[in-house]
DRENTORKOL-3810 file (N, C-alpha, C; in nm, 4 decimals):
REM DRENTORKOL-3810
@n.u->-7.9951; n.v->-8.9671; n.w->-2.3973; ca.u->-7.8804; ca.v->-9.0477; ca.w->-2.3577; c.u->-7.8671; c.v->-9.1709; c.w->-2.4479
@n.u->-7.9796; n.v->-9.2286; n.w->-2.4848; ca.u->-7.9759; ca.v->-9.3465; ca.w->-2.5701; c.u->-7.9237; c.v->-9.3110; c.w->-2.7095
@n.u->-7.9590; n.v->-9.1933; n.w->-2.7606; ca.u->-7.9079; ca.v->-9.1498; ca.w->-2.8909; c.u->-7.7564; c.v->-9.1348; c.w->-2.8878
@n.u->-7.7030; n.v->-9.0834; n.w->-2.7769; ca.u->-7.5596; ca.v->-9.0665; ca.w->-2.7632; c.u->-7.4895; c.v->-9.2026; c.w->-2.7652
@n.u->-7.5484; n.v->-9.3001; n.w->-2.6987; ca.u->-7.4883; ca.v->-9.4341; ca.w->-2.6936; c.u->-7.4870; c.v->-9.4970; c.w->-2.8334
@n.u->-7.5937; n.v->-9.4803; n.w->-2.9079; ca.u->-7.6007; ca.v->-9.5352; ca.w->-3.0430; c.u->-7.4978; c.v->-9.4649; c.w->-3.1322
@n.u->-7.4867; n.v->-9.3343; n.w->-3.1183; ca.u->-7.3894; ca.v->-9.2580; ca.w->-3.1969; c.u->-7.2472; c.v->-9.3012; c.w->-3.1630
@n.u->-7.2184; n.v->-9.3167; n.w->-3.0350; ca.u->-7.0850; ca.v->-9.3588; ca.w->-2.9925; c.u->-7.0529; c.v->-9.4986; c.w->-3.0430
@n.u->-7.1510; n.v->-9.5893; n.w->-3.0359; ca.u->-7.1314; ca.v->-9.7251; ca.w->-3.0851; c.u->-7.1065; c.v->-9.7243; c.w->-3.2360
@n.u->-7.1820; n.v->-9.6444; n.w->-3.3089; ca.u->-7.1641; ca.v->-9.6357; ca.w->-3.4546; c.u->-7.0265; c.v->-9.5809; c.w->-3.4893
@n.u->-6.9819; n.v->-9.4797; n.w->-3.4156; ca.u->-6.8503; ca.v->-9.4208; ca.w->-3.4385; c.u->-6.7406; c.v->-9.5242; c.w->-3.4119
@n.u->-6.7538; n.v->-9.5998; n.w->-3.3028; ca.u->-6.6540; ca.v->-9.7015; ca.w->-3.2693; c.u->-6.6507; c.v->-9.8109; c.w->-3.3761
@n.u->-6.7671; n.v->-9.8520; n.w->-3.4229; ca.u->-6.7746; ca.v->-9.9546; ca.w->-3.5265; c.u->-6.7105; c.v->-9.9071; c.w->-3.6567
@n.u->-6.7327; n.v->-9.7812; n.w->-3.6914; ca.u->-6.6706; ca.v->-9.7258; ca.w->-3.8116; c.u->-6.5190; c.v->-9.7179; c.w->-3.7959
@n.u->-6.4727; n.v->-9.6817; n.w->-3.6764; ca.u->-6.3281; ca.v->-9.6749; ca.w->-3.6517; c.u->-6.2642; c.v->-9.8131; c.w->-3.6684
@n.u->-6.3278; n.v->-9.9160; n.w->-3.6174; ca.u->-6.2757; ca.v->-10.0519; ca.w->-3.6307; c.u->-6.2709; c.v->-10.0926; c.w->-3.7775
@n.u->-6.3780; n.v->-10.0644; n.w->-3.8506; ca.u->-6.3824; ca.v->-10.1015; ca.w->-3.9927; c.u->-6.2749; c.v->-10.0280; c.w->-4.0721
@n.u->-6.2602; n.v->-9.9006; n.w->-4.0465; ca.u->-6.1595; ca.v->-9.8222; ca.w->-4.1183; c.u->-6.0193; c.v->-9.8681; c.w->-4.0779
@n.u->-6.0012; n.v->-9.9004; n.w->-3.9501; ca.u->-5.8718; ca.v->-9.9500; ca.w->-3.9038; c.u->-5.8329; c.v->-10.0792; c.w->-3.9733
@n.u->-5.9283; n.v->-10.1691; n.w->-3.9915; ca.u->-5.9012; ca.v->-10.2956; ca.w->-4.0613; c.u->-5.8632; c.v->-10.2683; c.w->-4.2070
@n.u->-5.9352; n.v->-10.1770; n.w->-4.2714; ca.u->-5.9030; ca.v->-10.1440; ca.w->-4.4109; c.u->-5.7647; c.v->-10.0807; c.w->-4.4225
@n.u->-5.7329; n.v->-9.9902; n.w->-4.3307; ca.u->-5.6013; ca.v->-9.9263; ca.w->-4.3341; c.u->-5.4906; c.v->-10.0284; c.w->-4.3133
@n.u->-5.5078; n.v->-10.1196; n.w->-4.2188; ca.u->-5.4065; ca.v->-10.2201; ca.w->-4.1889; c.u->-5.3865; c.v->-10.3129; c.w->-4.3094
@n.u->-5.4962; n.v->-10.3552; n.w->-4.3723; ca.u->-5.4849; ca.v->-10.4445; ca.w->-4.4878; c.u->-5.4216; c.v->-10.3749; c.w->-4.6071
@n.u->-5.4373; n.v->-10.2437; n.w->-4.6144; ca.u->-5.3773; ca.v->-10.1685; ca.w->-4.7240; c.u->-5.2313; c.v->-10.1357; c.w->-4.6962
@n.u->-5.1815; n.v->-10.1690; n.w->-4.5759; ca.u->-5.0416; ca.v->-10.1467; ca.w->-4.5440; c.u->-5.0128; c.v->-10.0128; c.w->-4.4787
@n.u->-5.1166; n.v->-9.9452; n.w->-4.4310; ca.u->-5.0985; ca.v->-9.8165; ca.w->-4.3661; c.u->-5.1030; c.v->-9.8319; c.w->-4.2148
@n.u->-5.0507; n.v->-9.7338; n.w->-4.1447; ca.u->-5.0489; ca.v->-9.7341; ca.w->-3.9994; c.u->-5.1872; c.v->-9.6986; c.w->-3.9448
@n.u->-5.2171; n.v->-9.7502; n.w->-3.8262; ca.u->-5.3447; ca.v->-9.7167; ca.w->-3.7624; c.u->-5.3487; c.v->-9.5737; c.w->-3.7106
@n.u->-5.2336; n.v->-9.5073; n.w->-3.7094; ca.u->-5.2311; ca.v->-9.3663; ca.w->-3.6677; c.u->-5.3143; c.v->-9.2787; c.w->-3.7598
@n.u->-5.3408; n.v->-9.3255; n.w->-3.8808; ca.u->-5.4249; ca.v->-9.2507; ca.w->-3.9734; c.u->-5.5659; c.v->-9.2332; c.w->-3.9165
@n.u->-5.6055; n.v->-9.3185; n.w->-3.8227; ca.u->-5.7386; ca.v->-9.3053; ca.w->-3.7620; c.u->-5.7548; c.v->-9.1748; c.w->-3.6849
@n.u->-5.6438; n.v->-9.1160; n.w->-3.6424; ca.u->-5.6527; ca.v->-8.9882; ca.w->-3.5725; c.u->-5.7082; c.v->-8.8786; c.w->-3.6626
@n.u->-5.6975; n.v->-8.9011; n.w->-3.7912; ca.u->-5.7496; ca.v->-8.8038; ca.w->-3.8867; c.u->-5.8935; c.v->-8.8343; c.w->-3.9268
@n.u->-5.9606; n.v->-8.9194; n.w->-3.8506; ca.u->-6.0959; ca.v->-8.9621; ca.w->-3.8842; c.u->-6.1935; c.v->-8.8464; c.w->-3.9028
@n.u->-6.1839; n.v->-8.7381; n.w->-3.8239; ca.u->-6.2775; ca.v->-8.6260; ca.w->-3.8495; c.u->-6.2620; c.v->-8.5675; c.w->-3.9895
@n.u->-6.1479; n.v->-8.5868; n.w->-4.0512; ca.u->-6.1257; ca.v->-8.5378; ca.w->-4.1871; c.u->-6.1467; c.v->-8.6502; c.w->-4.2880
@n.u->-6.2325; n.v->-8.7459; n.w->-4.2548; ca.u->-6.2499; ca.v->-8.8684; ca.w->-4.3315; c.u->-6.2739; c.v->-8.8462; c.w->-4.4810
@n.u->-6.3641; n.v->-8.7589; n.w->-4.5210; ca.u->-6.3864; ca.v->-8.7440; ca.w->-4.6660; c.u->-6.2608; c.v->-8.6985; c.w->-4.7406
@n.u->-6.1867; n.v->-8.6080; n.w->-4.6821; ca.u->-6.0632; ca.v->-8.5614; ca.w->-4.7440; c.u->-5.9595; c.v->-8.6731; c.w->-4.7416
@n.u->-5.9518; n.v->-8.7445; n.w->-4.6297; ca.u->-5.8567; ca.v->-8.8535; ca.w->-4.6144; c.u->-5.8801; c.v->-8.9637; c.w->-4.7176
@n.u->-6.0050; n.v->-8.9974; n.w->-4.7425; ca.u->-6.0369; ca.v->-9.1003; ca.w->-4.8416; c.u->-5.9877; c.v->-9.0571; c.w->-4.9789
@n.u->-6.0046; n.v->-8.9313; n.w->-5.0105; ca.u->-5.9580; ca.v->-8.8806; ca.w->-5.1400; c.u->-5.8064; c.v->-8.8902; c.w->-5.1513
@n.u->-5.7356; n.v->-8.8599; n.w->-5.0434; ca.u->-5.5891; ca.v->-8.8654; ca.w->-5.0452; c.u->-5.5410; c.v->-9.0097; c.w->-5.0564
@n.u->-5.5966; n.v->-9.0994; n.w->-4.9747; ca.u->-5.5542; ca.v->-9.2399; ca.w->-4.9747; c.u->-5.5815; c.v->-9.3054; c.w->-5.1093
@n.u->-5.6892; n.v->-9.2664; n.w->-5.1739; ca.u->-5.7249; ca.v->-9.3274; ca.w->-5.3024; c.u->-5.6177; c.v->-9.3032; c.w->-5.4078
@n.u->-5.5446; n.v->-9.1918; n.w->-5.3972; ca.u->-5.4467; ca.v->-9.1586; ca.w->-5.4995; c.u->-5.3032; c.v->-9.1838; c.w->-5.4566
@n.u->-5.2812; n.v->-9.2353; n.w->-5.3363; ca.u->-5.1469; ca.v->-9.2697; ca.w->-5.2912; c.u->-5.1024; c.v->-9.4019; c.w->-5.3532
@n.u->-4.9724; n.v->-9.4228; n.w->-5.3550; ca.u->-4.9189; ca.v->-9.5524; ca.w->-5.3979; c.u->-4.9277; c.v->-9.6464; c.w->-5.2789
@n.u->-5.0117; n.v->-9.7469; n.w->-5.2860; ca.u->-5.0343; ca.v->-9.8369; ca.w->-5.1744; c.u->-4.9171; c.v->-9.9329; c.w->-5.1605
@n.u->-4.8623; n.v->-9.9503; n.w->-5.0390; ca.u->-4.7482; ca.v->-10.0411; ca.w->-5.0180; c.u->-4.7769; c.v->-10.1856; c.w->-5.0603
@n.u->-4.8989; n.v->-10.2287; n.w->-5.0463; ca.u->-4.9314; ca.v->-10.3673; ca.w->-5.0807; c.u->-4.9158; c.v->-10.3917; c.w->-5.2304
@n.u->-4.9353; n.v->-10.2880; n.w->-5.3128; ca.u->-4.9203; ca.v->-10.3048; ca.w->-5.4570; c.u->-4.7752; c.v->-10.3321; c.w->-5.4952
@n.u->-4.6819; n.v->-10.2714; n.w->-5.4227; ca.u->-4.5398; ca.v->-10.2994; ca.w->-5.4482; c.u->-4.5054; c.v->-10.4437; c.w->-5.4140
@n.u->-4.5643; n.v->-10.4937; n.w->-5.3060; ca.u->-4.5390; ca.v->-10.6324; ca.w->-5.2665; c.u->-4.5992; c.v->-10.7292; c.w->-5.3690
@n.u->-4.7175; n.v->-10.6985; n.w->-5.4186; ca.u->-4.7800; ca.v->-10.7822; ca.w->-5.5213; c.u->-4.6945; c.v->-10.7830; c.w->-5.6483
@n.u->-4.6410; n.v->-10.6661; n.w->-5.6843; ca.u->-4.5549; ca.v->-10.6579; ca.w->-5.8031; c.u->-4.4300; c.v->-10.7434; c.w->-5.7840
@n.u->-4.3713; n.v->-10.7412; n.w->-5.6630; ca.u->-4.2521; ca.v->-10.8215; ca.w->-5.6353; c.u->-4.2849; c.v->-10.9706; c.w->-5.6465
@n.u->-4.4000; n.v->-11.0104; n.w->-5.5931; ca.u->-4.4387; ca.v->-11.1513; ca.w->-5.5985; c.u->-4.4668; c.v->-11.1962; c.w->-5.7419
@n.u->-4.5263; n.v->-11.1084; n.w->-5.8220; ca.u->-4.5472; ca.v->-11.1422; ca.w->-5.9636; c.u->-4.4142; c.v->-11.1599; c.w->-6.0356
@n.u->-4.3192; n.v->-11.0736; n.w->-6.0011; ca.u->-4.1865; ca.v->-11.0848; ca.w->-6.0625; c.u->-4.1206; c.v->-11.2164; c.w->-6.0223
@n.u->-4.1356; n.v->-11.2558; n.w->-5.8957; ca.u->-4.0808; ca.v->-11.3845; ca.w->-5.8500; c.u->-4.1452; c.v->-11.5018; c.w->-5.9233
@n.u->-4.2743; n.v->-11.4892; n.w->-5.9497; ca.u->-4.3466; ca.v->-11.5976; ca.w->-6.0161; c.u->-4.3239; c.v->-11.6000; c.w->-6.1668
@n.u->-4.2579; n.v->-11.4972; n.w->-6.2191; ca.u->-4.2338; ca.v->-11.4912; ca.w->-6.3623; c.u->-4.3529; c.v->-11.4413; c.w->-6.4411
@n.u->-4.4469; n.v->-11.3745; n.w->-6.3759; ca.u->-4.5666; ca.v->-11.3252; ca.w->-6.4421; c.u->-4.5746; c.v->-11.1730; c.w->-6.4399
@n.u->-4.4612; n.v->-11.1065; n.w->-6.4320; ca.u->-4.4589; ca.v->-10.9616; ca.w->-6.4167; c.u->-4.4872; c.v->-10.8893; c.w->-6.5480
@n.u->-4.5587; n.v->-10.7800; n.w->-6.5355; ca.u->-4.5781; ca.v->-10.6895; ca.w->-6.6480; c.u->-4.4762; c.v->-10.5761; c.w->-6.6345
@n.u->-4.4732; n.v->-10.4891; n.w->-6.7322; ca.u->-4.3803; ca.v->-10.3765; ca.w->-6.7261; c.u->-4.4122; c.v->-10.2869; c.w->-6.6065
@n.u->-4.5391; n.v->-10.2697; n.w->-6.5737; ca.u->-4.5746; ca.v->-10.1856; ca.w->-6.4584; c.u->-4.5284; c.v->-10.2505; c.w->-6.3274
@n.u->-4.5288; n.v->-10.3837; n.w->-6.3205; ca.u->-4.4770; ca.v->-10.4529; ca.w->-6.2018; c.u->-4.3269; c.v->-10.4301; c.w->-6.1884
@n.u->-4.2556; n.v->-10.4382; n.w->-6.2998; ca.u->-4.1108; ca.v->-10.4158; ca.w->-6.2972; c.u->-4.0810; c.v->-10.2722; c.w->-6.2549
@n.u->-4.1599; n.v->-10.1786; n.w->-6.3060; ca.u->-4.1418; ca.v->-10.0385; ca.w->-6.2669; c.u->-4.1664; c.v->-10.0194; c.w->-6.1176
@n.u->-4.2674; n.v->-10.0870; n.w->-6.0635; ca.u->-4.2984; ca.v->-10.0755; ca.w->-5.9206; c.u->-4.1849; c.v->-10.1316; c.w->-5.8351
@n.u->-4.1293; n.v->-10.2461; n.w->-5.8746; ca.u->-4.0186; ca.v->-10.3053; ca.w->-5.7992; c.u->-3.8945; c.v->-10.2160; c.w->-5.8105
@n.u->-3.8722; n.v->-10.1586; n.w->-5.9268; ca.u->-3.7593; ca.v->-10.0672; ca.w->-5.9452; c.u->-3.7748; c.v->-9.9442; c.w->-5.8550
@n.u->-3.8955; n.v->-9.8868; n.w->-5.8503; ca.u->-3.9192; ca.v->-9.7711; ca.w->-5.7624; c.u->-3.8933; c.v->-9.8069; c.w->-5.6175
@n.u->-3.9376; n.v->-9.9257; n.w->-5.5762; ca.u->-3.9183; ca.v->-9.9694; ca.w->-5.4376; c.u->-3.7706; c.v->-9.9905; c.w->-5.4075
@n.u->-3.6963; n.v->-10.0457; n.w->-5.5010; ca.u->-3.5527; ca.v->-10.0680; ca.w->-5.4803; c.u->-3.4789; c.v->-9.9353; c.w->-5.4685
@n.u->-3.5103; n.v->-9.8412; n.w->-5.5557; ca.u->-3.4450; ca.v->-9.7096; ca.w->-5.5507; c.u->-3.4801; c.v->-9.6384; c.w->-5.4204
@n.u->-3.6066; n.v->-9.6483; n.w->-5.3794; ca.u->-3.6487; ca.v->-9.5860; ca.w->-5.2535; c.u->-3.5754; c.v->-9.6485; c.w->-5.1351
@n.u->-3.5625; n.v->-9.7800; n.w->-5.1353; ca.u->-3.4918; ca.v->-9.8486; ca.w->-5.0265; c.u->-3.3460; c.v->-9.8045; c.w->-5.0217
@n.u->-3.2846; n.v->-9.7888; n.w->-5.1380; ca.u->-3.1449; ca.v->-9.7444; ca.w->-5.1406; c.u->-3.1325; c.v->-9.6025; c.w->-5.0855
@n.u->-3.2226; n.v->-9.5155; n.w->-5.1228; ca.u->-3.2178; ca.v->-9.3772; ca.w->-5.0733; c.u->-3.2452; c.v->-9.3675; c.w->-4.9243
@n.u->-3.3230; n.v->-9.4621; n.w->-4.8723; ca.u->-3.3541; ca.v->-9.4628; ca.w->-4.7290; c.u->-3.2462; c.v->-9.5335; c.w->-4.6468
@n.u->-3.1422; n.v->-9.5832; n.w->-4.7135; ca.u->-3.0343; ca.v->-9.6499; ca.w->-4.6425; c.u->-3.0605; c.v->-9.7971; c.w->-4.6157
@n.u->-3.1619; n.v->-9.8536; n.w->-4.6769; ca.u->-3.1939; ca.v->-9.9957; ca.w->-4.6613; c.u->-3.1212; c.v->-10.0735; c.w->-4.7714
@n.u->-2.9890; n.v->-10.0760; n.w->-4.7596; ca.u->-2.9048; ca.v->-10.1294; ca.w->-4.8666; c.u->-2.9286; c.v->-10.2767; c.w->-4.8940
@n.u->-2.9485; n.v->-10.3557; n.w->-4.7913; ca.u->-2.9666; ca.v->-10.5003; ca.w->-4.8127; c.u->-3.0982; c.v->-10.5295; c.w->-4.8843
@n.u->-3.2041; n.v->-10.4574; n.w->-4.8472; ca.u->-3.3319; ca.v->-10.4736; ca.w->-4.9169; c.u->-3.3180; c.v->-10.4280; c.w->-5.0616
@n.u->-3.2539; n.v->-10.3150; n.w->-5.0833; ca.u->-3.2335; ca.v->-10.2651; ca.w->-5.2191; c.u->-3.1526; c.v->-10.3653; c.w->-5.3006
@n.u->-3.0501; n.v->-10.4242; n.w->-5.2409; ca.u->-2.9675; ca.v->-10.5225; ca.w->-5.3102; c.u->-3.0507; c.v->-10.6437; c.w->-5.3528
@n.u->-3.1344; n.v->-10.6940; n.w->-5.2609; ca.u->-3.2193; ca.v->-10.8096; ca.w->-5.2950; c.u->-3.3163; c.v->-10.7756; c.w->-5.4087
@n.u->-3.3748; n.v->-10.6562; n.w->-5.4039; ca.u->-3.4695; ca.v->-10.6180; ca.w->-5.5089; c.u->-3.3990; c.v->-10.5995; c.w->-5.6430
@n.u->-3.2813; n.v->-10.5362; n.w->-5.6414; ca.u->-3.2069; ca.v->-10.5202; ca.w->-5.7665; c.u->-3.1623; c.v->-10.6548; c.w->-5.8218
@n.u->-3.1251; n.v->-10.7494; n.w->-5.7346; ca.u->-3.0869; ca.v->-10.8831; ca.w->-5.7814; c.u->-3.2061; c.v->-10.9526; c.w->-5.8474
@n.u->-3.3229; n.v->-10.9364; n.w->-5.7878; ca.u->-3.4442; ca.v->-10.9934; ca.w->-5.8458; c.u->-3.4714; c.v->-10.9326; c.w->-5.9833
@n.u->-3.4545; n.v->-10.8025; n.w->-5.9935; ca.u->-3.4756; ca.v->-10.7356; ca.w->-6.1224; c.u->-3.3733; c.v->-10.7811; c.w->-6.2263
@n.u->-3.2487; n.v->-10.7983; n.w->-6.1846; ca.u->-3.1447; ca.v->-10.8410; ca.w->-6.2783; c.u->-3.1706; c.v->-10.9830; c.w->-6.3282
@n.u->-3.2234; n.v->-11.0682; n.w->-6.2404; ca.u->-3.2494; ca.v->-11.2075; ca.w->-6.2776; c.u->-3.3749; c.v->-11.2229; c.w->-6.3624
@n.u->-3.4795; n.v->-11.1478; n.w->-6.3264; ca.u->-3.6098; ca.v->-11.1721; ca.w->-6.3881; c.u->-3.6623; c.v->-11.0583; c.w->-6.4745
@n.u->-3.5863; n.v->-10.9497; n.w->-6.4848; ca.u->-3.6338; ca.v->-10.8352; ca.w->-6.5606; c.u->-3.6482; c.v->-10.8657; c.w->-6.7079
@n.u->-3.7468; n.v->-10.8021; n.w->-6.7700; ca.u->-3.7689; ca.v->-10.8250; ca.w->-6.9126; c.u->-3.7208; c.v->-10.7066; c.w->-6.9952
@n.u->-3.6938; n.v->-10.5976; n.w->-6.9313; ca.u->-3.6476; ca.v->-10.4769; ca.w->-6.9992; c.u->-3.4960; c.v->-10.4690; c.w->-6.9880
@n.u->-3.4258; n.v->-10.4648; n.w->-7.1013; ca.u->-3.2795; ca.v->-10.4665; ca.w->-7.1014; c.u->-3.2214; c.v->-10.3465; c.w->-7.0268
@n.u->-3.2840; n.v->-10.2318; n.w->-7.0411; ca.u->-3.2345; ca.v->-10.1122; ca.w->-6.9722; c.u->-3.2492; c.v->-10.1266; c.w->-6.8208
@n.u->-3.3618; n.v->-10.1828; n.w->-6.7752; ca.u->-3.3830; ca.v->-10.2041; ca.w->-6.6319; c.u->-3.2840; c.v->-10.3063; c.w->-6.5772
@n.u->-3.2564; n.v->-10.4104; n.w->-6.6538; ca.u->-3.1601; ca.v->-10.5123; ca.w->-6.6108; c.u->-3.0214; c.v->-10.4519; c.w->-6.5984
@n.u->-2.9829; n.v->-10.3699; n.w->-6.6962; ca.u->-2.8515; ca.v->-10.3050; ca.w->-6.6925; c.u->-2.8403; c.v->-10.2115; c.w->-6.5712
@n.u->-2.9456; n.v->-10.1334; n.w->-6.5460; ca.u->-2.9447; ca.v->-10.0437; ca.w->-6.4303; c.u->-2.9378; c.v->-10.1236; c.w->-6.3002
@n.u->-3.0108; n.v->-10.2347; n.w->-6.2936; ca.u->-3.0099; ca.v->-10.3193; ca.w->-6.1737; c.u->-2.8708; c.v->-10.3776; c.w->-6.1505
@n.u->-2.8044; n.v->-10.4230; n.w->-6.2562; ca.u->-2.6700; ca.v->-10.4798; ca.w->-6.2413; c.u->-2.5704; c.v->-10.3742; c.w->-6.1935
@n.u->-2.5813; n.v->-10.2520; n.w->-6.2463; ca.u->-2.4938; ca.v->-10.1436; ca.w->-6.1999; c.u->-2.5211; c.v->-10.1107; c.w->-6.0530
@n.u->-2.6471; n.v->-10.1131; n.w->-6.0161; ca.u->-2.6839; ca.v->-10.0845; ca.w->-5.8769; c.u->-2.6339; c.v->-10.1936; c.w->-5.7832
@n.u->-2.6376; n.v->-10.3180; n.w->-5.8288; ca.u->-2.5877; ca.v->-10.4295; ca.w->-5.7478; c.u->-2.4400; c.v->-10.4101; c.w->-5.7177
@n.u->-2.3633; n.v->-10.3769; n.w->-5.8194; ca.u->-2.2197; ca.v->-10.3546; ca.w->-5.7983; c.u->-2.1956; c.v->-10.2390; c.w->-5.7024
@n.u->-2.2698; n.v->-10.1302; n.w->-5.7200; ca.u->-2.2548; ca.v->-10.0141; ca.w->-5.6329; c.u->-2.2896; c.v->-10.0492; c.w->-5.4878
@n.u->-2.3984; n.v->-10.1225; n.w->-5.4686; ca.u->-2.4412; ca.v->-10.1588; ca.w->-5.3332; c.u->-2.3460; c.v->-10.2590; c.w->-5.2685
@n.u->-2.2971; n.v->-10.3562; n.w->-5.3465; ca.u->-2.2024; ca.v->-10.4530; ca.w->-5.2907; c.u->-2.0755; c.v->-10.3831; c.w->-5.2442
@n.u->-2.0275; n.v->-10.2883; n.w->-5.3239; ca.u->-1.9081; ca.v->-10.2124; ca.w->-5.2852; c.u->-1.9346; c.v->-10.1330; c.w->-5.1575
@n.u->-2.0486; n.v->-10.0684; n.w->-5.1512; ca.u->-2.0825; ca.v->-9.9884; ca.w->-5.0328; c.u->-2.0982; c.v->-10.0765; c.w->-4.9088
@n.u->-2.1583; n.v->-10.1935; n.w->-4.9254; ca.u->-2.1751; ca.v->-10.2833; ca.w->-4.8112; c.u->-2.0414; c.v->-10.3398; c.w->-4.7643
@n.u->-1.9511; n.v->-10.3718; n.w->-4.8571; ca.u->-1.8194; ca.v->-10.4228; ca.w->-4.8180; c.u->-1.7384; c.v->-10.3157; c.w->-4.7464
@n.u->-1.7502; n.v->-10.1912; n.w->-4.7908; ca.u->-1.6764; ca.v->-10.0826; ca.w->-4.7263; c.u->-1.7312; c.v->-10.0521; c.w->-4.5873
@n.u->-1.8591; n.v->-10.0771; n.w->-4.5660; ca.u->-1.9190; ca.v->-10.0459; ca.w->-4.4363; c.u->-1.8942; c.v->-10.1553; c.w->-4.3316
@n.u->-1.8598; n.v->-10.2754; n.w->-4.3775; ca.u->-1.8316; ca.v->-10.3844; ca.w->-4.2834; c.u->-1.6896; c.v->-10.3714; c.w->-4.2306
@n.u->-1.6713; n.v->-10.3937; n.w->-4.1009; ca.u->-1.5356; ca.v->-10.3858; ca.w->-4.0459; c.u->-1.4519; c.v->-10.5036; c.w->-4.0942
@n.u->-1.3255; n.v->-10.4782; n.w->-4.1178; ca.u->-1.2369; ca.v->-10.5861; ca.w->-4.1620; c.u->-1.1696; c.v->-10.6486; c.w->-4.0416
@n.u->-1.1271; n.v->-10.7720; n.w->-4.0562; ca.u->-1.0573; ca.v->-10.8404; ca.w->-3.9478; c.u->-1.1536; c.v->-10.8972; c.w->-3.8454
@n.u->-1.1053; n.v->-10.9099; n.w->-3.7232; ca.u->-1.1824; ca.v->-10.9683; ca.w->-3.6148; c.u->-1.2798; c.v->-10.8645; c.w->-3.5589
@n.u->-1.4091; n.v->-10.8903; n.w->-3.5665; ca.u->-1.5050; ca.v->-10.7915; ca.w->-3.5159; c.u->-1.5061; c.v->-10.7850; c.w->-3.3630
@n.u->-1.4443; n.v->-10.8832; n.w->-3.2977; ca.u->-1.4436; ca.v->-10.8866; ca.w->-3.1507; c.u->-1.3168; c.v->-10.8256; c.w->-3.0917
@n.u->-1.2238; n.v->-10.7889; n.w->-3.1764; ca.u->-1.0983; ca.v->-10.7307; ca.w->-3.1267; c.u->-1.1227; c.v->-10.5909; c.w->-3.0751
@n.u->-1.0515; n.v->-10.5552; n.w->-2.9703; ca.u->-1.0679; ca.v->-10.4201; ca.w->-2.9163; c.u->-0.9898; c.v->-10.3229; c.w->-3.0031
@n.u->-1.0417; n.v->-10.2015; n.w->-3.0163; ca.u->-0.9726; ca.v->-10.1043; ca.w->-3.1010; c.u->-0.8377; c.v->-10.0658; c.w->-3.0386
@n.u->-0.7378; n.v->-10.0516; n.w->-3.1237; ca.u->-0.6066; ca.v->-10.0152; ca.w->-3.0731; c.u->-0.5990; c.v->-9.8644; c.w->-3.0502
@n.u->-0.5223; n.v->-9.8263; n.w->-2.9495; ca.u->-0.5113; ca.v->-9.6830; ca.w->-2.9164; c.u->-0.3774; c.v->-9.6287; c.w->-2.9602
END
């Protein structure tokens, strides 16, 4: 019985440690459900694009210390946000790229994307009084 208690305590402690690592890396705690597949899971997570790296790249770009790989990461995040329908986030990221980008091609693409997103956002907003009742 004592061995079982030690094993259970060790398992719980490992779950907490892994949960903290997953949370800090920007992943959901639901990944803990896959704990029995831990060795395989570690291999998969090691090669995924970590969300925190995209945020670090954005902050470097804001600080004016971005490398080409940082610009590429922010561009990937902006395109992904646009495809997911997160137009306002995509617009902010493209504006950041247009202002601070060092690659002329990336800046040109960002400016074109800004125009496209602004047009789409203006078309999606209702015109006139938003509190008026619809006419029948």
